[in-house]
C-alpha positions as CSV (number, residue, x, y, z in Angstrom):
1,M,2.4,24.8,21.6
2,W,5.8,23.2,21.4
3,L,7.0,26.2,19.7
4,I,6.1,28.8,22.1
5,T,7.2,27.0,25.0
6,S,10.3,25.9,23.7
7,A,11.0,29.9,22.4
8,I,10.2,31.1,25.6
9,V,12.6,28.9,27.9
10,A,15.3,29.6,25.0
11,V,15.2,33.2,25.5
12,T,15.0,32.9,29.2
13,A,18.1,30.7,29.3
14,T,20.0,32.9,27.0
15,M,18.9,36.1,29.2
16,L,20.1,34.3,32.3
17,W,23.5,32.9,30.8
18,Y,24.1,36.4,29.4
19,F,23.5,38.4,32.5
20,K,23.8,36.0,35.5
21,D,25.9,33.1,34.3
22,D,29.6,33.0,36.0
23,G,30.5,30.0,33.5
24,R,29.9,27.4,36.7
25,Y,26.4,26.0,35.3
26,K,27.0,26.1,31.8
27,L,23.8,27.9,31.2
28,E,25.4,28.4,27.3
29,V,24.5,24.4,26.8
30,L,20.9,24.8,28.2
31,S,20.6,27.9,25.8
32,L,21.6,26.0,22.8
33,I,19.6,22.9,23.8
34,F,16.4,25.1,24.1
35,W,17.3,27.2,20.6
36,G,18.0,24.0,18.7
37,T,14.6,22.6,19.7
38,T,12.8,25.9,19.0
39,I,14.4,25.8,15.6
40,M,13.5,22.1,15.1
41,V,10.1,22.7,16.0
42,F,9.5,25.7,13.9
43,V,11.1,24.0,10.7
44,D,8.6,21.0,11.5
45,H,5.5,23.4,11.5
46,M,6.6,25.1,8.2
47,M,7.1,21.8,6.6
48,G,3.4,20.8,7.7
49,Y,2.0,24.1,6.9
50,F,3.8,24.1,3.7
51,N,3.0,20.2,3.0
52,D,-0.9,21.0,3.7
53,V,-1.6,24.1,1.6
54,I,1.2,23.9,-1.3
55,A,1.9,20.2,-1.8
56,A,-1.8,18.8,-1.0
57,G,-3.8,21.9,-2.2
58,L,-5.5,21.8,1.5
59,E,-6.6,24.6,3.7
60,A,-3.9,25.5,6.2
61,G,-4.7,24.1,9.6
62,E,-3.3,25.4,12.9
63,F,0.1,26.7,12.8
64,V,0.5,26.5,16.6
65,E,-1.6,23.5,18.0
66,V,-3.1,24.9,21.5
67,S,-4.6,21.9,23.5
68,W,-3.9,19.9,26.8
69,Q,-2.1,17.2,25.3
70,A,0.3,19.5,23.5
71,F,0.7,21.7,26.7
72,M,1.5,18.5,28.4
73,L,4.1,17.5,25.4
74,S,5.8,20.7,25.7
75,I,6.4,20.2,29.5
76,L,7.7,16.8,28.5
77,L,10.1,18.5,26.2
78,L,11.1,21.0,28.8
79,C,11.8,17.9,31.1
80,I,14.0,16.2,28.8
81,G,15.8,19.4,27.7
82,I,16.9,20.0,31.6
83,G,17.5,16.5,32.0
84,L,20.0,16.9,29.0
85,W,21.6,19.9,30.5
86,E,21.9,18.3,33.8
87,A,23.6,15.1,32.5
88,Y,26.2,17.2,31.0
89,L,26.6,18.7,34.3
90,I,27.2,15.9,36.3
91,Y,29.6,14.7,33.1
92,K,31.5,17.9,33.5
93,N,31.4,18.1,37.0
94,P,31.5,22.2,37.0
95,K,31.9,22.1,41.2
96,K,34.6,19.4,41.1
97,L,33.1,17.5,43.8
98,T,34.9,14.3,43.1
99,Q,38.3,14.0,41.7
């Protein structure tokens, strides 16, 4: 579920950055945060899959876990990513509110 959620948000943030951003809200940073998360989660799933199938000789489990806990963890990861983006915006002060 993390992989699907982070990929959807990464694509959405990239489209917003490409078509709507005037550079004020640094949507490229939000896009990079979620593309990095998507790649990291994809590699994590691939390593777990190959570890089960090749190294341990077990049957492959779920590649994408769909459960209530996985959904809640996805929401938590989205909140953390958006929080990091907001912290970056506060640090960069794009509206020049304080001098």
